[in-house]
C-alpha positions in Angstrom: -140.4 53.5 -48.1 -143.1 55.3 -46.8 -146.3 53.5 -47.2 -148.8 55.7 -49.6 -152.3 55.7 -48.2 -154.6 55.5 -51.6 -158.3 56.0 -51.7 -161.2 57.2 -54.2 -163.4 59.8 -53.7 -166.0 61.4 -56.2 -164.7 63.9 -58.7 -164.6 67.6 -57.2 -165.0 70.5 -59.5 -161.3 71.3 -58.5 -160.3 67.8 -59.6 -160.5 68.4 -63.1 -157.5 70.9 -63.5 -155.3 68.5 -61.9 -156.3 66.1 -64.3 -155.7 68.5 -67.1 -151.9 69.1 -66.0 -151.2 65.3 -65.7 -152.6 64.6 -68.8 -150.1 67.3 -70.5 -147.2 65.1 -69.9 -145.8 64.2 -73.1 -144.1 61.3 -71.3 -147.5 59.9 -70.0 -149.3 60.6 -73.4 -146.6 58.6 -75.4 -147.1 55.4 -72.8 -151.0 55.9 -73.1 -150.8 56.4 -76.9 -153.6 59.2 -76.2 -152.9 62.7 -77.2 -153.3 65.6 -74.5 -156.3 68.3 -75.1 -156.7 71.7 -75.0 -158.2 73.0 -71.7 -161.4 74.2 -73.1 -161.8 70.8 -74.7 -160.8 69.1 -72.1 -162.9 70.5 -69.5 -166.0 70.2 -71.7 -165.3 66.5 -72.2 -165.1 66.3 -68.4 -168.2 68.0 -67.9 -169.9 65.7 -70.7 -169.0 62.6 -68.9 -169.7 63.8 -65.4 -173.3 64.1 -66.4 -173.5 60.4 -67.7 -175.6 58.8 -64.7 -174.3 55.5 -66.1 -170.5 56.6 -65.4 -168.1 56.3 -62.2 -165.9 58.5 -62.2 -163.2 58.9 -58.8 -160.2 60.7 -58.1 -157.2 58.9 -57.0 -155.8 60.5 -53.8 -152.4 59.6 -52.6 -151.8 61.1 -48.9 -154.2 63.6 -49.8 -152.9 64.7 -53.2 -154.7 64.4 -56.5 -153.0 61.5 -58.2 -155.1 60.7 -61.3 -158.3 59.4 -62.0 -160.3 56.1 -62.4 -163.4 55.3 -64.2 -166.0 53.1 -65.7 -168.4 53.7 -68.4 -170.5 51.9 -71.0 -169.0 52.2 -74.3 -170.7 50.0 -77.3 -173.0 48.2 -74.7 -170.1 47.2 -72.8 -168.8 48.1 -69.5 -165.3 49.5 -69.1 -162.5 50.6 -66.8 -160.1 53.2 -67.6 -157.7 55.4 -65.2 -154.9 57.8 -65.6 -152.1 58.4 -63.3 -149.7 61.4 -62.5 -146.1 60.2 -63.8 -145.0 61.0 -60.1 -146.9 57.8 -58.9 -146.2 55.3 -61.4 -144.1 52.0 -60.3 -145.5 52.5 -57.0 -148.5 50.1 -56.7 -150.8 53.1 -56.6 -152.7 52.4 -60.1 -153.1 48.9 -59.0 -154.6 49.6 -55.6 -156.9 52.3 -57.6 -158.4 49.6 -59.9 -158.7 47.1 -56.8 -161.1 49.8 -55.4 -163.1 50.9 -58.1 -163.9 46.9 -58.6 -165.2 47.1 -55.1 -167.2 49.8 -56.1 -168.0 48.5 -60.0 -169.2 44.8 -59.2 -171.0 44.6 -62.7 -169.5 41.6 -64.8 -167.9 41.4 -67.4 -165.4 44.3 -67.6 -163.2 45.4 -70.1 -160.4 47.7 -70.4 -158.5 48.9 -73.4 -154.0 49.0 -72.9 -151.8 49.6 -76.0 -149.6 47.0 -76.3 -146.2 48.8 -75.0 -148.0 50.0 -71.7 -146.3 47.3 -69.6 -147.1 49.0 -66.3 -151.0 49.4 -67.2 -151.4 45.8 -68.2 -149.6 44.5 -64.9 -152.2 46.7 -63.1 -154.6 45.0 -65.1 -153.8 41.6 -64.7 -153.2 42.1 -61.0 -156.6 42.9 -60.6 -157.7 39.9 -62.4 -158.0 40.7 -66.0 -157.5 38.4 -69.0 -155.9 39.7 -72.1 -158.9 38.5 -74.8 -157.9 40.3 -78.0 -155.6 42.5 -79.9 -156.4 45.2 -82.5 -154.7 48.0 -84.4 -156.3 51.2 -84.8 -156.7 53.4 -87.6 -153.5 55.4 -86.3 -151.7 52.2 -86.6 -151.2 51.7 -82.1 -151.9 48.0 -81.1 -154.3 48.1 -78.6 -154.9 45.0 -76.2 -158.6 44.2 -74.9 -158.5 42.8 -71.2 -161.7 41.6 -69.9 -162.7 40.8 -66.2 -165.2 38.2 -65.4 -164.8 36.4 -68.9 -166.1 33.0 -69.8 -164.1 30.5 -68.5 -161.4 29.1 -70.9 -161.3 32.4 -73.1 -158.5 34.5 -73.7 -155.4 34.8 -75.7 -151.9 32.8 -74.2 
């Protein structure tokens, strides 16, 4: 297997179209329990979040191709991380390496992340990067979300 060159760079305007195409994948949206959006809504969302100064928005690049995105943002006064990876790169360590690179840039702690309970791959990405499970909740839509934290208080977390 050829070694993949995984890196992060600032999001460029043309990357947003690739992100849009990636979020149309029905397998990926089912895994993330997050519906795809129409282009105009998707583009407006990315335009808005790229303007928020406290957000860190990165493109995941694999061997020169746009493979997804990784971000850090503030939600309810807590700093979160999130990522989306094109399905063709799943299971190859790309997300783990991309999150690791993001954590070198985003040094604030604690950091939080939400993952739907059935998304075992994403759970492993967070755990490999030191995040620990600290909570579980059910959304209004009936989706079970897990809350992970990096840099938590000693001894906290679910077993």
